[in-house]
C-alpha positions as CSV (number, residue, x, y, z in Angstrom):
1,X,73.8,91.3,-19.0
2,X,75.2,94.5,-20.3
3,X,78.4,93.8,-18.4
4,X,78.7,90.4,-20.0
5,X,78.1,91.9,-23.4
6,X,80.9,94.5,-22.8
7,X,83.4,91.9,-21.6
8,X,82.7,89.7,-24.6
9,X,83.4,92.6,-27.0
10,X,86.5,93.7,-25.3
11,X,89.9,92.4,-26.5
12,X,91.8,90.9,-23.6
13,X,95.6,91.5,-24.0
14,X,97.8,88.4,-23.9
15,X,100.1,88.4,-21.0
16,X,103.8,88.2,-22.0
17,X,106.2,86.8,-19.4
18,X,108.7,89.2,-18.1
19,X,112.0,89.1,-19.9
20,X,110.6,87.2,-22.9
21,X,111.1,88.8,-26.3
22,X,108.2,90.6,-27.8
23,X,106.4,88.7,-30.6
24,X,107.5,89.8,-34.1
25,X,105.2,90.3,-37.0
26,X,105.7,88.2,-40.1
27,X,107.1,90.3,-42.9
28,X,105.5,90.0,-46.3
29,X,108.9,89.9,-48.0
30,X,112.2,89.1,-46.4
31,X,115.6,89.3,-48.3
32,X,117.1,87.1,-45.5
33,X,114.7,84.3,-46.3
34,X,115.5,84.6,-50.0
35,X,119.2,84.5,-49.4
36,X,118.8,81.5,-47.1
37,X,116.9,79.6,-49.8
38,X,119.4,80.7,-52.5
39,X,122.3,79.4,-50.3
40,X,120.5,76.1,-49.8
41,X,119.9,75.8,-53.6
42,X,123.6,76.5,-54.4
43,X,124.7,73.9,-51.9
44,X,122.2,71.4,-53.3
45,X,123.5,72.0,-56.9
46,X,127.1,71.7,-55.8
47,X,126.4,68.3,-54.2
48,X,125.1,67.2,-57.6
49,X,128.8,67.6,-58.7
50,X,128.0,70.1,-61.5
51,X,131.5,71.5,-61.1
52,X,132.8,68.4,-62.8
53,X,132.2,70.2,-66.1
54,X,135.2,72.4,-65.1
55,X,137.6,69.6,-65.8
56,X,136.1,69.3,-69.4
57,X,136.5,73.0,-69.8
58,X,140.1,73.0,-68.6
59,X,141.0,70.3,-71.1
60,X,139.2,72.1,-73.9
61,X,141.0,75.4,-73.2
62,X,144.5,74.0,-72.7
63,X,144.1,71.7,-75.8
64,X,143.0,74.6,-78.0
65,X,146.1,76.6,-76.8
66,X,148.3,74.0,-78.3
67,X,146.2,73.1,-81.4
68,X,146.8,74.5,-84.8
69,X,150.2,75.9,-83.9
70,X,150.9,76.3,-87.6
71,X,148.3,79.1,-87.9
72,X,149.2,82.8,-87.9
73,X,149.7,84.4,-84.6
74,X,146.3,86.1,-84.7
75,X,144.6,82.9,-85.8
76,X,145.9,81.0,-82.8
77,X,144.6,83.6,-80.4
78,X,141.3,83.9,-82.1
79,X,140.9,80.1,-82.0
80,X,141.7,80.0,-78.3
81,X,139.2,82.8,-77.6
82,X,136.5,81.2,-79.8
83,X,136.7,77.8,-78.2
84,X,136.9,79.2,-74.6
85,X,133.9,81.5,-75.0
86,X,131.9,78.8,-76.8
87,X,132.6,76.4,-74.0
88,X,131.6,79.0,-71.4
89,X,128.3,79.6,-73.3
90,X,127.6,75.8,-73.5
91,X,128.3,75.0,-69.9
92,X,126.4,78.0,-68.6
93,X,123.3,77.1,-70.6
94,X,123.6,73.5,-69.3
95,X,123.8,74.8,-65.7
96,X,120.8,77.1,-66.4
97,X,118.6,74.4,-67.9
98,X,119.6,71.2,-66.1
99,X,120.1,72.8,-62.7
100,X,116.8,74.7,-62.8
101,X,114.8,71.9,-64.2
102,X,115.9,69.6,-61.4
103,X,115.1,71.9,-58.5
104,X,111.3,71.5,-58.0
105,X,111.2,67.8,-58.7
106,X,114.1,67.2,-56.3
107,X,112.6,69.3,-53.6
108,X,109.2,67.5,-53.9
109,X,111.0,64.1,-54.0
110,X,113.0,64.9,-50.9
111,X,110.0,66.6,-49.3
112,X,112.2,69.7,-48.7
113,X,109.5,71.9,-50.3
114,X,107.0,70.9,-47.6
115,X,109.4,71.9,-44.9
116,X,110.0,75.3,-46.5
117,X,106.4,76.2,-47.5
118,X,104.9,75.1,-44.2
119,X,106.8,78.0,-42.6
120,X,105.8,81.6,-43.2
121,X,107.7,81.6,-46.6
122,X,105.7,82.9,-49.5
123,X,106.0,81.0,-52.8
124,X,107.4,84.1,-54.5
125,X,110.3,84.1,-52.1
126,X,110.8,80.3,-52.7
127,X,110.9,80.8,-56.4
128,X,113.2,83.9,-56.2
129,X,115.6,82.1,-53.9
130,X,115.7,79.1,-56.3
131,X,116.4,81.4,-59.2
132,X,119.2,83.3,-57.4
133,X,120.8,80.0,-56.2
134,X,121.1,78.9,-59.9
135,X,122.4,82.4,-61.0
136,X,124.9,82.3,-58.1
137,X,126.2,78.9,-59.3
138,X,126.5,80.1,-62.9
139,X,128.3,83.3,-61.8
140,X,130.9,81.4,-59.8
141,X,131.3,78.8,-62.5
142,X,131.9,81.5,-65.1
143,X,134.4,83.3,-62.8
144,X,136.4,80.1,-62.4
145,X,136.3,79.4,-66.1
146,X,137.2,83.0,-66.9
147,X,140.1,83.0,-64.6
148,X,141.6,79.8,-66.2
149,X,140.9,81.3,-69.7
150,X,142.7,84.5,-68.9
151,X,145.7,82.7,-67.5
152,X,146.0,80.5,-70.5
153,X,145.4,83.3,-73.0
154,X,148.0,85.5,-71.2
155,X,150.6,82.7,-71.3
156,X,149.8,82.0,-75.0
157,X,150.1,85.6,-75.9
158,X,153.5,85.9,-74.2
159,X,154.7,82.8,-75.8
160,X,153.7,84.1,-79.3
161,X,155.4,87.4,-78.6
162,X,158.6,85.7,-77.5
163,X,158.6,83.5,-80.6
164,X,158.1,86.5,-82.9
165,X,160.8,88.5,-81.1
166,X,163.3,85.7,-81.8
167,X,162.2,85.7,-85.5
168,X,162.6,89.5,-85.7
169,X,166.0,89.4,-83.9
170,X,167.3,87.1,-86.6
171,X,166.2,89.4,-89.4
172,X,168.2,92.3,-90.9
173,X,166.7,95.8,-90.9
174,X,168.0,98.9,-92.8
175,X,168.2,100.8,-89.5
176,X,167.6,100.4,-85.7
177,X,164.6,102.6,-86.0
178,X,163.0,100.3,-88.6
179,X,163.7,97.3,-86.4
180,X,162.1,99.0,-83.3
181,X,159.1,100.1,-85.4
182,X,158.6,96.5,-86.7
183,X,158.9,95.1,-83.2
184,X,156.4,97.6,-81.8
185,X,153.9,96.9,-84.6
186,X,154.1,93.1,-84.0
187,X,153.7,93.5,-80.3
188,X,150.7,95.8,-80.7
189,X,149.0,93.5,-83.2
190,X,149.4,90.4,-80.9
191,X,148.4,92.3,-77.7
192,X,145.3,93.5,-79.5
193,X,144.2,89.9,-79.9
194,X,145.2,89.0,-76.4
195,X,143.7,89.8,-73.0
196,X,141.6,92.9,-73.1
197,X,138.7,94.4,-71.1
198,X,136.6,94.1,-74.2
199,X,136.9,90.3,-73.9
200,X,135.2,90.4,-70.5
201,X,132.1,92.0,-72.2
202,X,131.8,88.6,-74.0
203,X,131.9,86.7,-70.8
204,X,129.3,89.1,-69.3
205,X,127.0,88.5,-72.3
206,X,127.3,84.8,-71.8
207,X,126.3,85.2,-68.1
208,X,123.3,87.4,-68.9
209,X,122.1,85.0,-71.5
210,X,122.3,82.1,-69.0
211,X,120.4,84.2,-66.5
212,X,117.5,84.7,-68.9
213,X,117.5,81.0,-69.7
214,X,117.3,80.3,-66.0
215,X,114.2,82.4,-65.6
216,X,112.6,80.7,-68.6
217,X,113.4,77.2,-67.3
218,X,112.0,78.1,-63.9
219,X,108.7,79.3,-65.4
220,X,108.4,76.1,-67.5
221,X,109.2,73.9,-64.4
222,X,106.2,75.3,-62.5
223,X,103.7,73.6,-64.8
224,X,105.7,71.0,-66.6
225,X,104.7,67.4,-66.0
226,X,108.3,66.0,-65.8
227,X,111.9,67.0,-65.7
228,X,112.6,65.8,-69.2
229,X,109.7,67.9,-70.6
230,X,111.1,71.0,-68.9
231,X,114.6,70.4,-70.3
232,X,113.3,69.7,-73.8
233,X,111.0,72.7,-73.7
234,X,113.8,75.0,-72.5
235,X,116.0,73.8,-75.3
236,X,113.1,74.5,-77.8
237,X,112.7,78.0,-76.3
238,X,116.5,78.6,-76.7
239,X,116.5,77.5,-80.3
240,X,113.4,79.7,-81.0
241,X,115.1,82.6,-79.2
242,X,118.1,82.3,-81.4
243,X,116.1,82.1,-84.6
244,X,113.3,84.6,-84.0
245,X,115.4,87.6,-85.0
246,X,116.1,86.1,-88.4
247,X,112.4,85.2,-88.7
248,X,111.3,88.8,-88.0
249,X,113.7,90.0,-90.7
250,X,112.3,87.5,-93.2
251,X,108.6,87.7,-92.5
252,X,108.2,91.3,-91.3
253,X,110.8,93.3,-93.3
254,X,111.0,97.0,-93.3
255,X,107.4,97.7,-94.5
256,X,105.5,95.7,-91.8
257,X,102.4,97.2,-90.3
258,X,101.9,98.0,-86.6
259,X,99.9,94.9,-85.7
260,X,102.4,92.3,-86.8
261,X,105.2,94.2,-85.0
262,X,103.1,94.2,-81.8
263,X,102.6,90.5,-82.2
264,X,106.3,89.9,-82.7
265,X,107.1,92.0,-79.6
266,X,104.7,89.9,-77.6
267,X,106.3,86.7,-78.9
268,X,109.7,88.1,-77.9
269,X,108.4,88.4,-74.3
270,X,107.4,84.8,-74.1
271,X,110.4,83.5,-76.1
272,X,113.4,85.7,-75.3
273,X,115.4,87.0,-78.3
274,X,118.8,85.6,-77.6
275,X,120.2,87.1,-80.7
276,X,120.7,90.4,-78.9
277,X,123.1,88.6,-76.5
278,X,125.4,87.2,-79.2
279,X,128.5,89.5,-79.2
280,X,131.0,86.7,-78.9
281,X,131.9,86.8,-82.6
282,X,132.5,90.6,-82.4
283,X,134.6,90.2,-79.3
284,X,136.7,87.3,-80.8
285,X,137.4,89.4,-83.9
286,X,138.6,92.3,-81.8
287,X,135.7,94.6,-82.4
288,X,135.2,97.1,-79.6
289,X,131.8,96.6,-77.8
290,X,130.3,99.9,-76.6
291,X,129.2,100.1,-73.0
292,X,125.8,101.3,-74.0
293,X,125.2,97.9,-75.7
294,X,126.0,96.1,-72.4
295,X,123.8,98.5,-70.5
296,X,120.9,97.7,-72.7
297,X,121.6,94.0,-72.5
298,X,121.7,94.2,-68.7
299,X,118.3,96.1,-68.7
300,X,116.8,93.5,-71.0
301,X,117.9,90.7,-68.7
302,X,116.3,92.3,-65.7
303,X,113.0,92.8,-67.6
304,X,113.0,89.1,-68.6
305,X,113.8,88.0,-65.0
306,X,110.9,90.0,-63.6
307,X,108.4,88.8,-66.2
308,X,109.3,85.2,-65.9
309,X,109.5,85.3,-62.1
310,X,106.0,86.8,-61.9
311,X,104.6,84.4,-64.4
312,X,106.2,81.5,-62.5
313,X,104.6,82.8,-59.3
314,X,101.1,82.9,-60.9
315,X,101.5,79.4,-62.1
316,X,103.1,78.1,-58.9
317,X,100.7,79.8,-56.5
318,X,97.7,77.7,-57.7
319,X,99.7,74.4,-58.0
320,X,98.8,71.7,-55.6
321,X,101.9,70.1,-54.0
């Protein structure tokens, strides 16, 4: 009897066939699984033909480069930059909202989500992979649009410089030094409104804003009843995020007490303050954007991503699929 009791309490090792790989333990978090899900999400979005928006962007940029040719040289370049950055912002937000809102319903409809979650894939990894897939799509889209924009802006700048040089060559100057000084001044003025690294800060701000909107839309999609509701709610959040900075200035003012400021800060966590990402007007006008501002913007984006991802996980973990 004692022997039987001892055998029953002893763990019998499982025999492993010779030459067979040792069983591996399931890791709680795997970057490889996240990257795989992100790659599948990117492919899924590409198959939806979202890059067709690139044709519209190309037409808008090229058309704006020829429009209003009667404006001053600075006005033509500012118009081109304004139209291009506005189109980048619009399309990136469409990618962020529409692309993210379609992910969960499409996976449920295609039963892809059951294939993924029945494997040892935590729901946090699933959500993170989906978010990174959309972010990857936005990044590549903006890189393509930025490349086209830079090429068109460079050609437009060189064309304006060539035209101005012809005008200056036909003018009479009191001395060669005066002519050289005038040519140098015109070139410097035009190049300042042309292609600069400061302009890339505006593109980066557009990307960071779209990333925040992606996290917000992902959070809404975890408890939304339909895709249309997710899209409309995300648009509402975007509008509130644009207006809340103005609302704080109007209702709080400089003499507001601590409690209203705390409440306003809590609201800004739920509804991201997109006003802090709006540097496009400054970039278009030629104002130099400091690197510290971009660093703060990047840090704020990471904070929003973590908050929205964790909140989405809390909502999604209890959701019956």
